[in-house]
N, CA, C and O of each residue as an XYZ file, in Angstrom:
456
protein
N       0.930     -1.094     -0.116
C      -0.109     -0.115     -0.268
C       0.762      1.566     -0.515
O       1.977      1.450     -0.361
N       0.523      2.317     -0.693
C       1.091      3.789     -0.590
C       0.371      4.793     -0.050
O      -0.860      4.824     -0.018
N       1.049      5.557      0.346
C       0.705      6.710      1.353
C       0.429      7.748      0.550
O       0.238      8.850      1.064
N       0.359      7.575     -0.874
C       0.457      8.616     -1.917
C      -1.211      8.987     -1.760
O      -2.021      8.111     -1.454
N      -1.621     10.454     -2.020
C      -2.564     10.742     -2.304
C      -2.788     10.812     -3.665
O      -2.075     11.593     -4.294
N      -4.118      9.785     -4.617
C      -4.325     10.144     -5.562
C      -5.461     11.544     -5.987
O      -6.678     11.697     -5.882
N      -4.416     12.334     -6.462
C      -5.716     13.872     -6.631
C      -6.682     14.259     -7.538
O      -7.484     15.192     -7.531
N      -6.408     13.184     -8.480
C      -7.749     12.474     -9.426
C      -8.667     12.291     -8.725
O      -9.741     12.880     -8.853
N      -8.433     11.513     -7.927
C      -9.434     10.747     -7.547
C     -10.239     11.507     -6.570
O     -11.466     11.603     -6.596
N      -9.354     12.097     -5.612
C      -9.925     12.731     -5.058
C     -10.458     13.991     -5.800
O     -11.348     14.537     -5.148
N     -10.234     14.468     -6.708
C     -11.128     15.616     -7.108
C     -12.605     15.090     -7.449
O     -13.626     15.725     -7.183
N     -12.562     13.599     -8.198
C     -13.677     12.880     -8.678
C     -14.497     12.708     -7.511
O     -15.725     12.685     -7.602
N     -13.784     12.566     -6.233
C     -15.445     12.642     -5.227
C     -15.410     13.586     -4.754
O     -16.343     13.560     -3.950
N     -14.649     15.034     -4.649
C     -14.833     16.509     -5.044
C     -16.115     16.793     -5.387
O     -17.079     17.321     -4.833
N     -15.739     16.013     -7.076
C     -16.630     16.689     -7.656
C     -18.512     15.572     -7.483
O     -19.592     16.161     -7.439
N     -18.439     14.666     -7.447
C     -19.688     13.883     -7.246
C     -19.931     14.382     -5.734
O     -21.007     14.977     -5.799
N     -19.494     14.435     -4.478
C     -20.324     15.104     -3.695
C     -20.656     16.513     -3.640
O     -21.304     16.949     -2.688
N     -20.182     17.416     -4.782
C     -20.769     18.675     -5.064
C     -21.860     18.604     -5.695
O     -22.744     19.437     -5.491
N     -22.013     17.564     -6.612
C     -22.985     17.604     -7.581
C     -24.318     16.675     -6.811
O     -25.194     16.234     -7.554
N     -24.402     16.418     -5.303
C     -24.410     15.470     -4.735
C     -25.492     16.528     -3.871
O     -26.656     16.319     -3.528
N     -24.926     17.313     -3.740
C     -25.325     18.747     -2.659
C     -25.971     19.696     -3.723
O     -26.195     20.831     -3.303
N     -26.418     19.362     -5.430
C     -26.974     20.563     -6.113
C     -26.480     21.723     -6.064
O     -27.109     22.778     -5.992
N     -24.682     21.492     -6.123
C     -24.309     23.007     -6.262
C     -23.378     23.263     -7.331
O     -23.026     22.266     -7.962
N     -23.017     24.102     -7.592
C     -22.207     24.486     -9.265
C     -21.058     24.802     -8.333
O     -21.182     25.378     -7.252
N     -19.720     24.287     -8.959
C     -18.734     25.050     -8.466
C     -18.629     26.744     -8.390
O     -17.621     27.075     -7.765
N     -19.315     27.728     -8.807
C     -19.248     28.749     -8.659
C     -20.041     28.906     -7.396
O     -19.690     29.716     -6.538
N     -21.410     27.930     -7.224
C     -22.138     28.240     -5.311
C     -21.111     27.794     -4.402
O     -20.923     28.288     -3.290
N     -20.242     26.542     -5.070
C     -19.492     26.105     -3.355
C     -18.262     26.947     -3.157
O     -17.737     26.994     -2.045
N     -17.652     27.784     -4.437
C     -16.530     28.778     -4.193
C     -16.921     29.893     -3.435
O     -16.080     30.213     -2.595
N     -18.189     30.758     -3.475
C     -18.935     31.529     -3.110
C     -18.784     31.120     -1.702
O     -17.994     31.672     -0.936
N     -19.599     30.087     -1.359
C     -19.795     29.630     -0.164
C     -18.476     29.679      0.844
O     -18.623     30.056      2.007
N     -17.598     29.406      0.498
C     -16.291     28.836      0.935
C     -15.104     30.158      0.817
O     -13.987     30.216      1.331
N     -15.748     31.070      0.022
C     -14.856     32.556     -0.017
C     -13.464     32.213     -0.705
O     -12.382     32.446     -0.166
N     -13.610     31.657     -1.904
C     -12.412     31.405     -2.973
C     -12.888     31.339     -3.960
O     -14.065     31.504     -4.280
N     -11.519     30.947     -4.876
C     -11.568     31.701     -6.754
C     -12.377     30.130     -6.984
O     -11.911     29.063     -6.583
N     -13.928     30.323     -7.859
C     -13.803     29.023     -8.603
C     -12.859     28.806     -9.410
O     -13.509     28.660    -10.445
N     -11.467     28.637     -9.788
C     -10.481     28.249    -10.372
C     -10.306     27.062     -9.376
O     -10.540     25.876     -9.609
N      -9.780     27.698     -8.053
C      -9.252     26.587     -7.118
C     -10.287     25.325     -7.041
O      -9.913     24.172     -6.827
N     -11.377     25.640     -7.208
C     -12.620     23.802     -7.039
C     -12.632     23.095     -8.095
O     -12.833     21.885     -8.200
N     -12.264     24.387     -9.421
C     -12.170     23.697    -10.815
C     -10.571     22.226    -10.447
O     -10.415     21.005    -10.435
N      -9.821     23.448    -10.233
C      -8.382     22.678    -10.023
C      -8.387     21.434     -8.917
O      -7.872     20.330     -9.094
N      -8.918     21.774     -8.031
C      -9.173     20.191     -7.268
C     -10.061     18.826     -7.911
O      -9.750     17.637     -7.976
N     -10.998     19.385     -8.242
C     -11.960     18.420     -9.385
C     -11.022     18.033    -10.614
O     -11.456     17.222    -11.431
N      -9.954     18.495    -10.750
C      -9.375     18.207    -11.889
C      -8.362     17.553    -11.957
O      -7.922     17.022    -12.977
N      -7.684     17.513    -10.403
C      -6.506     16.739    -10.074
C      -5.158     17.616    -10.021
O      -4.119     17.395     -9.399
N      -5.522     18.734    -10.914
C      -4.656     19.452    -11.423
C      -3.925     20.552    -10.600
O      -3.126     21.410    -10.975
N      -4.485     20.248     -9.238
C      -3.727     20.907     -8.050
C      -3.769     19.945     -6.612
O      -4.706     19.147     -6.601
N      -3.122     19.929     -5.742
C      -3.203     19.470     -4.355
C      -3.673     20.244     -3.494
O      -2.885     21.025     -2.961
N      -4.927     20.262     -3.144
C      -5.185     21.147     -2.290
C      -4.620     20.927     -0.668
O      -4.134     19.864     -0.281
N      -4.768     22.013      0.098
C      -4.246     21.835      1.437
C      -5.078     21.086      1.944
O      -5.911     20.407      1.343
N      -4.850     21.187      3.446
C      -5.587     20.487      4.425
C      -6.479     21.581      4.797
O      -7.636     21.162      4.805
N      -6.397     22.916      5.134
C      -7.248     24.015      5.473
C      -8.617     23.672      4.568
O      -9.805     23.580      4.877
N      -7.603     23.468      2.806
C      -8.644     23.735      1.741
C      -9.683     22.433      2.062
O     -10.804     22.577      2.550
N      -9.241     21.484      1.788
C      -9.973     19.879      2.459
C     -10.682     20.129      3.438
O     -11.819     19.659      3.381
N     -10.409     20.729      4.358
C     -11.599     21.014      5.476
C     -12.876     21.880      5.424
O     -13.932     21.722      6.035
N     -12.433     23.056      4.337
C     -13.595     23.683      4.021
C     -14.387     23.261      3.221
O     -15.584     23.375      3.484
N     -13.987     22.669      2.046
C     -14.421     21.771      1.164
C     -15.984     20.400      2.360
O     -17.209     20.285      2.396
N     -15.211     19.986      2.794
C     -15.771     18.942      3.492
C     -17.052     20.150      4.484
O     -18.253     20.040      4.236
N     -16.756     20.772      5.109
C     -17.661     21.304      5.446
C     -18.722     22.078      4.944
O     -19.787     22.280      5.528
N     -18.366     22.539      3.748
C     -19.191     23.291      3.165
C     -20.118     21.979      2.040
O     -21.068     22.195      1.288
N     -19.543     20.920      2.259
C     -20.309     19.508      1.390
C     -20.924     18.725      1.886
O     -21.479     17.764      1.353
N     -20.905     19.190      3.572
C     -21.645     18.046      4.580
C     -20.702     16.841      4.570
O     -21.294     15.822      4.927
N     -19.614     16.680      4.315
C     -18.707     14.951      4.498
C     -17.886     15.075      4.860
O     -17.399     16.176      4.603
N     -17.414     14.552      5.341
C     -16.174     13.861      6.238
C     -14.937     14.150      5.403
O     -15.000     14.097      4.175
N     -13.433     14.556      6.262
C     -12.475     14.643      5.697
C     -11.989     13.138      5.032
O     -11.499     12.955      3.917
N     -12.270     12.195      6.018
C     -12.048     10.846      5.213
C     -12.880     10.515      3.557
O     -12.462     10.020      2.511
N     -14.114     11.025      3.950
C     -15.204     10.677      2.717
C     -14.226     10.972      1.368
O     -14.219     10.382      0.288
N     -13.356     12.171      1.865
C     -12.957     12.741      0.741
C     -11.488     12.159     -0.022
O     -11.043     11.971     -1.155
N     -11.072     12.018      1.433
C      -9.435     11.187      0.952
C      -9.288      9.850      1.556
O      -8.376      9.386      2.241
N     -10.662      9.217      1.046
C     -10.795      8.116      1.496
C      -9.488      6.746      0.926
O      -8.739      6.002      1.559
N      -9.747      6.952     -0.505
C      -8.413      6.130     -0.780
C      -6.928      5.691     -0.610
O      -6.173      4.723     -0.702
N      -7.004      7.344     -0.227
C      -5.456      7.952      0.369
C      -5.405      6.821      1.723
O      -4.353      6.200      1.576
N      -5.892      6.480      2.569
C      -6.020      5.785      3.854
C      -6.478      4.173      3.947
O      -7.291      3.816      3.095
N      -6.142      3.439      4.657
C      -5.948      2.217      4.251
C      -7.755      2.091      4.552
O      -8.544      2.267      5.480
N      -7.762      1.763      3.420
C      -9.301      1.577      3.053
C     -10.064      0.927      4.153
O      -9.366      0.454      5.050
N     -11.455      0.796      4.278
C     -12.277     -0.178      5.199
C     -13.213     -0.186      4.059
O     -13.444      0.735      3.276
N     -13.794     -1.558      4.096
C     -14.798     -1.898      3.189
C     -15.993     -1.200      3.527
O     -16.676     -1.158      2.505
N     -16.512     -0.692      4.373
C     -17.989      0.160      4.717
C     -17.205      1.377      3.846
O     -17.961      1.981      3.083
N     -16.348      1.650      3.848
C     -16.545      3.433      3.043
C     -16.548      3.122      2.003
O     -17.342      3.893      1.463
N     -16.100      2.337      1.144
C     -16.582      1.753     -0.519
C     -17.848      1.415     -0.014
O     -18.693      2.287     -0.218
N     -18.218      0.462      0.557
C     -20.006      0.049      0.385
C     -20.883      1.227      0.422
O     -21.890      1.405     -0.263
N     -20.233      2.236      1.562
C     -20.995      3.538      1.406
C     -21.107      4.416      0.216
O     -22.126      5.099      0.109
N     -20.185      4.480     -0.690
C     -20.021      5.233     -1.543
C     -20.861      4.622     -2.664
O     -21.581      5.288     -3.407
N     -20.679      3.050     -2.731
C     -21.682      2.572     -3.621
C     -23.343      2.983     -2.891
O     -24.170      3.763     -3.362
N     -23.397      2.568     -2.246
C     -25.039      2.607     -1.448
C     -25.472      4.427     -2.210
O     -26.547      4.639     -2.773
N     -24.573      5.313     -2.066
C     -24.744      6.387     -2.252
C     -24.598      6.687     -3.559
O     -24.532      7.902     -3.744
N     -24.493      5.761     -4.925
C     -24.405      5.993     -5.790
C     -25.695      5.589     -6.142
O     -26.504      6.285     -6.756
N     -25.949      3.932     -5.558
C     -27.534      3.702     -6.095
C     -28.512      4.403     -5.214
O     -29.585      3.818     -5.066
N     -28.387      5.284     -4.741
C     -29.781      5.699     -3.701
C     -30.680      5.930     -4.686
O     -31.743      5.311     -4.731
N     -30.292      6.967     -5.690
C     -31.153      7.772     -6.317
C     -31.735      6.570     -7.773
O     -32.379      7.112     -8.671
N     -31.522      5.364     -7.864
C     -31.842      4.796     -9.239
C     -32.478      4.324     -8.793
O     -32.650      4.090     -7.597
N     -33.220      3.948    -10.049
C     -34.538      3.170    -10.081
C     -34.152      1.948    -10.245
O     -33.086      1.656    -10.786
N     -35.024      1.070     -9.769
C     -34.376     -0.748     -9.898
C     -34.179     -1.156    -10.870
O     -33.590     -2.236    -10.817
N     -34.460     -0.696    -12.120
C     -33.939     -0.833    -13.612
C     -32.943     -1.122    -13.812
O     -32.361     -2.169    -14.094
N     -32.426      0.962    -13.499
C     -30.707      1.178    -13.341
C     -30.205      0.659    -12.420
O     -28.998      0.869    -12.547
N     -30.501     -0.288    -10.950
C     -29.827     -0.592     -9.937
C     -29.520     -2.203    -10.789
O     -28.451     -2.792    -10.625
N     -30.657     -2.770    -11.707
C     -30.370     -4.152    -12.320
C     -29.314     -4.075    -13.522
O     -28.407     -4.906    -13.580
N     -29.459     -2.966    -14.573
C     -28.414     -2.473    -15.247
C     -27.086     -2.217    -14.554
O     -26.135     -2.739    -15.137
N     -26.835     -1.638    -13.612
C     -25.482     -1.418    -13.085
C     -25.063     -2.739    -12.338
O     -23.851     -2.927    -12.239
N     -25.777     -3.525    -11.888
C     -25.412     -4.506    -10.899
C     -24.599     -5.732    -12.442
O     -23.495     -6.221    -12.203
N     -25.058     -5.951    -13.382
C     -25.193     -6.702    -14.729
C     -23.202     -5.771    -15.257
O     -22.268     -6.404    -15.751
N     -23.190     -4.742    -15.025
C     -22.117     -3.997    -15.481
C     -20.796     -4.224    -14.627
O     -19.677     -4.328    -15.128
N     -21.091     -4.291    -13.203
C     -20.524     -4.832    -12.326
C     -20.050     -6.116    -12.633
O     -18.864     -6.276    -12.920
N     -20.944     -7.164    -12.602
C     -20.462     -8.684    -12.730
C     -19.532     -8.882    -13.631
O     -18.460     -9.481    -13.555
N     -20.276     -8.064    -14.890
C     -18.850     -8.560    -16.332
C     -17.663     -7.226    -16.093
O     -16.674     -7.446    -16.792
N     -17.581     -6.380    -15.567
C     -16.519     -5.685    -15.226
C     -15.970     -6.753    -14.438
O     -14.989     -7.247    -14.992
N     -16.231     -7.221    -13.460
C     -15.423     -8.029    -12.491
C     -14.693     -9.246    -12.973
O     -13.681     -9.866    -12.644
N     -15.592     -9.329    -13.857
C     -15.021    -11.042    -14.609
C     -13.894    -10.412    -15.442
O     -12.717    -10.717    -15.250
N     -14.206     -9.703    -16.185
C     -12.886     -8.993    -17.204
C     -11.975     -8.848    -16.474
O     -11.043     -9.570    -16.828
N     -11.713     -8.162    -15.449
C     -11.031     -7.802    -14.394
C      -9.676     -9.079    -13.877
O      -8.467     -9.165    -13.658
N     -11.011     -9.929    -13.902
C     -10.183    -11.081    -13.178
C      -9.398    -11.950    -14.086
O      -8.353    -12.456    -13.677
N      -9.833    -12.159    -15.300
C      -9.769    -12.572    -16.496
C      -7.960    -11.883    -16.762
O      -7.083    -12.230    -17.554
N      -7.976    -11.410    -16.294
C      -6.592    -10.317    -17.337
C      -6.099     -9.717    -16.322
O      -5.975     -8.498    -16.442
N      -5.661    -10.358    -15.009
C      -4.595     -9.863    -13.837
C      -3.475    -10.083    -14.331
O      -2.456     -9.817    -13.693
């Protein structure tokens, strides 16, 4: 296991939580009193957000800091399961069935090509 932060994945999580909160980059930046470009760079993984900035983001999006950086910590299955449950929470039954099938095929393909 590496202790390096995957800033691309961090950015994707920031974006996902921002969208889940129904906020634009501009709205989030305004709430945090920072430049919109700061949010854009963080979401694109082109910057390395400081701890104080990550705390501001977490507070503004009403998530915990570990939810933002979970792949940079020793991952506990419950975090991953919660993220999956969050992704599925607004899906219809049909969408869930399709996603289940996609996951099954992806899992099979990954294991064949290890």
